[in-house]
FISETI-167995 format. One record per residue (C-alpha): residue in three letters; chain; residue number from 1; y, z, x. Coordinates in steps of 0.2 Angstrom, whole numbers. Last residue first. Example, Ala and Ser with C-alpha at 12.3 -4.5 7.8 and 13.67 -1.06 7.14 Angstrom:
// residues 2
code:SER; unit:A; pos:2; v:-5; w:36; u:68
code:ALA; unit:A; pos:1; v:-22; w:39; u:62
// end
This chain:
// residues 104
code:PHE; unit:A; pos:104; v:486; w:507; u:425
code:TYR; unit:A; pos:103; v:501; w:504; u:437
code:THR; unit:A; pos:102; v:514; w:492; u:431
code:LEU; unit:A; pos:101; v:521; w:475; u:431
code:GLU; unit:A; pos:100; v:523; w:467; u:414
code:LYS; unit:A; pos:99; v:531; w:452; u:406
code:ILE; unit:A; pos:98; v:533; w:441; u:423
code:GLN; unit:A; pos:97; v:536; w:423; u:422
code:LEU; unit:A; pos:96; v:531; w:412; u:437
code:THR; unit:A; pos:95; v:537; w:395; u:441
code:ASN; unit:A; pos:94; v:531; w:384; u:455
code:LYS; unit:A; pos:93; v:541; w:369; u:462
code:LEU; unit:A; pos:92; v:535; w:371; u:481
code:PRO; unit:A; pos:91; v:547; w:362; u:492
code:GLU; unit:A; pos:90; v:540; w:348; u:502
code:ASN; unit:A; pos:89; v:536; w:353; u:520
code:SER; unit:A; pos:88; v:518; w:346; u:517
code:ALA; unit:A; pos:87; v:504; w:358; u:524
code:GLY; unit:A; pos:86; v:499; w:360; u:542
code:PRO; unit:A; pos:85; v:498; w:379; u:541
code:MET; unit:A; pos:84; v:494; w:384; u:523
code:LYS; unit:A; pos:83; v:508; w:387; u:512
code:ARG; unit:A; pos:82; v:511; w:404; u:504
code:TRP; unit:A; pos:81; v:516; w:409; u:487
code:MET; unit:A; pos:80; v:524; w:426; u:484
code:LEU; unit:A; pos:79; v:525; w:442; u:473
code:ASN; unit:A; pos:78; v:529; w:457; u:482
code:VAL; unit:A; pos:77; v:527; w:476; u:479
code:GLY; unit:A; pos:76; v:534; w:491; u:487
code:THR; unit:A; pos:75; v:535; w:508; u:497
code:LEU; unit:A; pos:74; v:516; w:515; u:494
code:GLU; unit:A; pos:73; v:511; w:531; u:503
code:THR; unit:A; pos:72; v:499; w:540; u:491
code:ALA; unit:A; pos:71; v:488; w:524; u:486
code:SER; unit:A; pos:70; v:479; w:526; u:502
code:TRP; unit:A; pos:69; v:470; w:511; u:511
code:THR; unit:A; pos:68; v:466; w:514; u:529
code:VAL; unit:A; pos:67; v:477; w:503; u:541
code:PRO; unit:A; pos:66; v:470; w:488; u:552
code:SER; unit:A; pos:65; v:484; w:481; u:564
code:GLY; unit:A; pos:64; v:490; w:464; u:562
code:PHE; unit:A; pos:63; v:482; w:448; u:558
code:GLY; unit:A; pos:62; v:469; w:454; u:546
code:PHE; unit:A; pos:61; v:476; w:448; u:528
code:GLN; unit:A; pos:60; v:474; w:466; u:523
code:LYS; unit:A; pos:59; v:464; w:469; u:507
code:PHE; unit:A; pos:58; v:469; w:473; u:488
code:THR; unit:A; pos:57; v:452; w:473; u:478
code:THR; unit:A; pos:56; v:450; w:491; u:479
code:PHE; unit:A; pos:55; v:468; w:494; u:471
code:PRO; unit:A; pos:54; v:460; w:488; u:455
code:ILE; unit:A; pos:53; v:470; w:473; u:447
code:ASP; unit:A; pos:52; v:471; w:475; u:428
code:LEU; unit:A; pos:51; v:476; w:457; u:422
code:THR; unit:A; pos:50; v:486; w:453; u:407
code:THR; unit:A; pos:49; v:488; w:434; u:404
code:TRP; unit:A; pos:48; v:502; w:424; u:395
code:GLU; unit:A; pos:47; v:496; w:406; u:394
code:ASP; unit:A; pos:46; v:497; w:392; u:408
code:ARG; unit:A; pos:45; v:489; w:403; u:421
code:PRO; unit:A; pos:44; v:489; w:402; u:440
code:LYS; unit:A; pos:43; v:476; w:411; u:450
code:LEU; unit:A; pos:42; v:479; w:427; u:459
code:LEU; unit:A; pos:41; v:477; w:430; u:477
code:VAL; unit:A; pos:40; v:476; w:450; u:483
code:SER; unit:A; pos:39; v:486; w:458; u:494
code:PHE; unit:A; pos:38; v:487; w:474; u:506
code:HIS; unit:A; pos:37; v:501; w:473; u:519
code:ASP; unit:A; pos:36; v:499; w:464; u:536
code:TRP; unit:A; pos:35; v:519; w:465; u:539
code:ASP; unit:A; pos:34; v:517; w:473; u:555
code:LYS; unit:A; pos:33; v:521; w:491; u:552
code:VAL; unit:A; pos:32; v:508; w:496; u:539
code:ASP; unit:A; pos:31; v:508; w:514; u:537
code:SER; unit:A; pos:30; v:521; w:515; u:523
code:HIS; unit:A; pos:29; v:511; w:504; u:511
code:TYR; unit:A; pos:28; v:517; w:489; u:503
code:VAL; unit:A; pos:27; v:507; w:481; u:489
code:SER; unit:A; pos:26; v:505; w:462; u:489
code:LEU; unit:A; pos:25; v:503; w:451; u:475
code:ALA; unit:A; pos:24; v:498; w:433; u:481
code:PHE; unit:A; pos:23; v:501; w:417; u:472
code:PRO; unit:A; pos:22; v:489; w:403; u:467
code:THR; unit:A; pos:21; v:499; w:385; u:463
code:SER; unit:A; pos:20; v:505; w:379; u:447
code:SER; unit:A; pos:19; v:514; w:395; u:443
code:GLY; unit:A; pos:18; v:516; w:400; u:425
code:LYS; unit:A; pos:17; v:511; w:415; u:415
code:TYR; unit:A; pos:16; v:512; w:434; u:419
code:THR; unit:A; pos:15; v:506; w:451; u:413
code:LEU; unit:A; pos:14; v:502; w:462; u:428
code:ARG; unit:A; pos:13; v:493; w:478; u:429
code:ILE; unit:A; pos:12; v:492; w:488; u:446
code:GLY; unit:A; pos:11; v:477; w:498; u:451
code:LYS; unit:A; pos:10; v:467; w:514; u:447
code:PHE; unit:A; pos:9; v:481; w:528; u:445
code:SER; unit:A; pos:8; v:483; w:546; u:450
code:SER; unit:A; pos:7; v:484; w:540; u:468
code:ALA; unit:A; pos:6; v:501; w:530; u:465
code:ASP; unit:A; pos:5; v:511; w:542; u:476
code:ALA; unit:A; pos:4; v:528; w:533; u:480
code:PRO; unit:A; pos:3; v:536; w:531; u:496
code:SER; unit:A; pos:2; v:553; w:540; u:498
code:THR; unit:A; pos:1; v:569; w:529; u:496
// end
């Protein structure tokens, strides 16, 4: 699949609820080769919540090679929970419901 050009948009709109733990929304960029994609941490919500998340708030974690942001070469999005090093090995019992995931 060819990369998507989202440069005519300001960011990503997400409507969600659930999750007992903050989670990351990552935007995959074709220039990132080491999995240090552009991400933002989102808070859990008990009620349906719609967030407009500007592209300017997405940052690389910093463990890989820096890439200059551009919305012209997007290859995917990912929602994930992360455990910090040294955290319990107990499985996370999080839930997450997505009603909308789109550009705005």
